[in-house]
C-alpha positions in Angstrom: 0.7 10.5 38.3 -0.3 12.1 35.0 -3.1 14.7 35.1 -6.3 14.1 33.3 -5.2 16.5 30.6 -2.3 14.5 30.0 -4.2 11.4 29.5 -6.4 13.0 26.8 -5.6 12.8 23.2 -5.7 16.0 21.1 -8.4 16.4 18.5 -7.4 15.5 14.9 -6.6 18.6 12.9 -8.5 19.2 9.6 -5.3 18.8 7.9 -4.5 15.5 9.4 -8.1 14.4 8.7 -7.7 15.2 5.1 -4.4 13.4 5.0 -6.1 10.3 6.6 -8.8 10.2 3.9 -6.1 10.6 1.2 -4.4 7.4 2.5 -7.7 5.6 3.0 -9.1 6.2 -0.5 -5.7 5.7 -2.1 -5.1 2.2 -0.8 -4.9 -0.4 -3.4 -4.4 -4.2 -3.6 -1.4 -4.3 -5.6 -0.7 -7.1 -8.1 1.5 -6.1 -10.9 3.3 -2.8 -10.2 5.8 -3.8 -7.9 9.7 -2.8 -7.9 12.5 -4.7 -6.6 13.7 -1.9 -4.3 14.3 -2.8 -0.7 12.0 -1.4 2.0 14.3 0.4 4.7 14.2 -1.1 8.2 12.8 2.2 9.7 9.8 2.3 7.1 9.1 -1.5 7.8 9.2 -0.9 11.5 6.8 2.0 11.2 4.3 -0.2 9.3 4.6 -3.2 11.7 4.2 -0.7 14.8 0.9 0.5 13.1 -0.2 -3.0 12.6 0.7 -3.8 16.2 -1.6 -1.0 17.5 -4.6 -2.4 16.0 -7.6 -2.9 18.4 -7.9 -6.6 19.6 -10.4 -8.5 21.7 -9.4 -8.3 25.5 -6.1 -6.7 24.4 -5.1 -10.1 23.5 -3.1 -9.1 20.5 -3.3 -12.5 18.8 -1.1 -11.6 15.7 2.4 -12.4 14.7 4.2 -11.1 11.6 6.3 -13.6 9.6 8.7 -11.9 7.3 9.5 -13.9 4.4 12.6 -13.0 2.3 14.0 -16.4 1.4 13.6 -17.1 -2.3 13.4 -20.7 -1.9 10.6 -20.4 0.6 8.8 -18.0 -1.6 9.1 -20.1 -4.6 7.3 -23.0 -2.7 4.7 -20.5 -1.6 4.3 -19.4 -5.2 3.9 -23.0 -6.5 1.1 -23.4 -3.8 -0.5 -20.4 -5.2 -0.3 -21.7 -8.8 -1.9 -25.0 -7.8 -4.8 -23.3 -5.9 -5.2 -20.8 -8.7 -5.6 -23.5 -11.4 -8.4 -25.0 -9.1 -10.0 -21.7 -8.7 -10.1 -21.0 -12.5 -12.2 -24.1 -12.8 -15.0 -22.8 -10.7 -15.7 -20.2 -13.3 -17.4 -20.8 -16.6 -16.9 -19.5 -20.2 -15.8 -15.9 -20.6 -15.6 -15.5 -16.9 -12.9 -18.3 -16.7 -10.9 -16.6 -19.5 -10.9 -13.3 -17.8 -10.0 -14.9 -14.5 -7.0 -16.5 -16.0 -5.9 -13.2 -17.6 -5.8 -11.5 -14.3 -2.5 -11.1 -12.2 -3.5 -12.0 -8.7 -0.2 -12.1 -6.8 3.3 -10.7 -6.7 4.9 -13.4 -4.4 8.2 -13.5 -6.5 8.1 -9.9 -7.5 8.6 -8.1 -4.1 11.6 -8.0 -1.8 9.3 -8.9 1.1 6.4 -11.2 1.8 4.5 -11.0 5.2 2.3 -13.4 6.7 0.2 -12.1 9.5 -1.2 -15.0 11.7 -3.7 -15.4 14.5 -2.9 -17.4 17.6 -6.2 -18.9 18.7 -4.9 -19.6 22.2 -3.3 -16.1 22.9 -4.7 -14.8 26.1 -5.5 -18.2 27.7 -8.8 -20.2 27.7 -10.9 -17.3 28.6 -10.5 -13.9 27.0 -12.5 -10.9 27.8 -14.8 -10.4 24.7 -14.4 -13.8 23.2 -16.6 -15.6 25.8 -19.6 -15.6 23.4 -17.9 -14.8 20.0 -14.8 -17.0 19.8 -14.0 -15.6 16.4 -13.3 -12.2 17.6 -9.5 -12.9 17.7 -9.6 -13.5 13.9 -11.5 -10.2 13.4 -8.8 -8.5 15.7 -6.1 -9.9 13.5 -7.8 -8.5 10.3 -7.9 -5.1 12.1 -4.0 -5.5 12.3 -4.0 -6.3 8.5 -5.9 -3.1 7.7 -3.5 -1.1 9.9 -0.6 -2.6 8.1 -2.1 -1.9 4.7 -3.0 1.8 5.6 0.4 2.5 7.2 2.1 1.0 4.0 0.1 3.3 1.8 1.2 6.2 4.0 4.7 5.2 3.5 4.1 4.8 -0.3 4.6 1.1 0.0 2.3 -1.2 -2.0 0.7 -4.3 -0.5 -1.2 -7.2 -2.2 -3.2 -9.7 -0.3 -2.9 -13.3 -1.6 -5.8 -15.6 -0.5 -5.7 -18.1 -3.2 -3.5 -20.5 -1.3 -4.7 -23.5 0.8 -4.4 -22.6 4.5 -3.0 -26.0 5.4 -0.3 -25.9 2.8 0.7 -22.5 4.0 0.7 -23.5 7.6 2.9 -26.4 6.7 5.4 -24.3 4.7 5.7 -21.7 7.4 5.9 -24.4 10.3 3.0 -22.9 12.0 1.9 -24.5 15.5 -1.5 -26.2 15.7 -3.0 -23.1 17.4 -1.8 -20.6 15.0 -3.6 -19.9 11.7 -2.5 -17.9 8.7 -5.0 -14.8 8.2 -3.2 -12.8 5.5 -0.4 -13.5 3.0 0.9 -10.0 1.8 3.3 -9.1 -1.0 5.0 -5.9 0.2 7.2 -3.4 -2.0 7.6 -0.2 -3.5 5.6 0.3 -6.8 5.8 2.1 -10.1 2.4 3.6 -9.5 -0.8 3.4 -7.5 -3.8 2.9 -9.8 -6.6 5.4 -9.5 -9.1 2.6 -9.1 -8.8 -0.9 -7.8 -7.4 -3.2 -10.5 -10.5 -5.6 -10.5 -12.6 -2.5 -11.3 -10.5 -1.5 -14.0 -10.5 -4.9 -15.5 -14.3 -4.7 -15.3 -14.5 -7.8 -13.0 -16.8 -6.0 -10.6 -17.8 -2.5 -9.7 -18.3 -0.7 -6.5 -21.7 -0.9 -5.1 -23.3 2.4 -4.1 -23.2 3.0 -0.3 -27.0 3.6 -0.2 -27.6 0.0 -1.1 -25.6 -1.2 1.8 -27.6 0.7 4.6 -30.5 -0.7 6.5 -32.4 0.7 9.5 -33.2 -1.3 12.6 -33.4 -4.6 10.9 -32.2 -6.5 7.8 -33.8 -5.3 4.5 -35.5 -2.1 5.9 -34.2 1.1 4.1 
């Protein structure tokens, strides 16, 4: 039986803390800087292990990771993106539409690997600790796995781009997902020529980062 001291984790060192923030603030949604270089198996395993160690409601671990390398499969997914992206462009008007159409919003065919992270809504059975009153907690848990994946990839100097402009139903069909499983994140994954100093949408002046102080309320909504 391990002692209490064995069960305790050591405090994070100042150096490790600084490295963590380097990774956190250096994370980018990569779209156009991908290289064709293959990701070594040990690096990919490290990233997947990090994702699998995300927190999950009731320790249900509702995620799966579909590794997509087949060019024909990715071509069909790319075509689904193009269709959805054309629809999305029509939702903007005037100069905003022109700017939208000028943005590169995916790297589906540019990377050696795509990864779809899914959520099994039935994982853990009909009653899961922590889901009894907020059934969507499994989806939030899966998003935590996505974030872990993204940060671990950045620590390995691997770029990740999240493609959300795809109809979920189409993606589910292309990936043969069971009815209980939903796609949460479709990720383009690969080494990059550079990590941009700022998010690409910020550099393109699509949006700018809001100041933190504008996001903080006290005790109830709207009270600063």
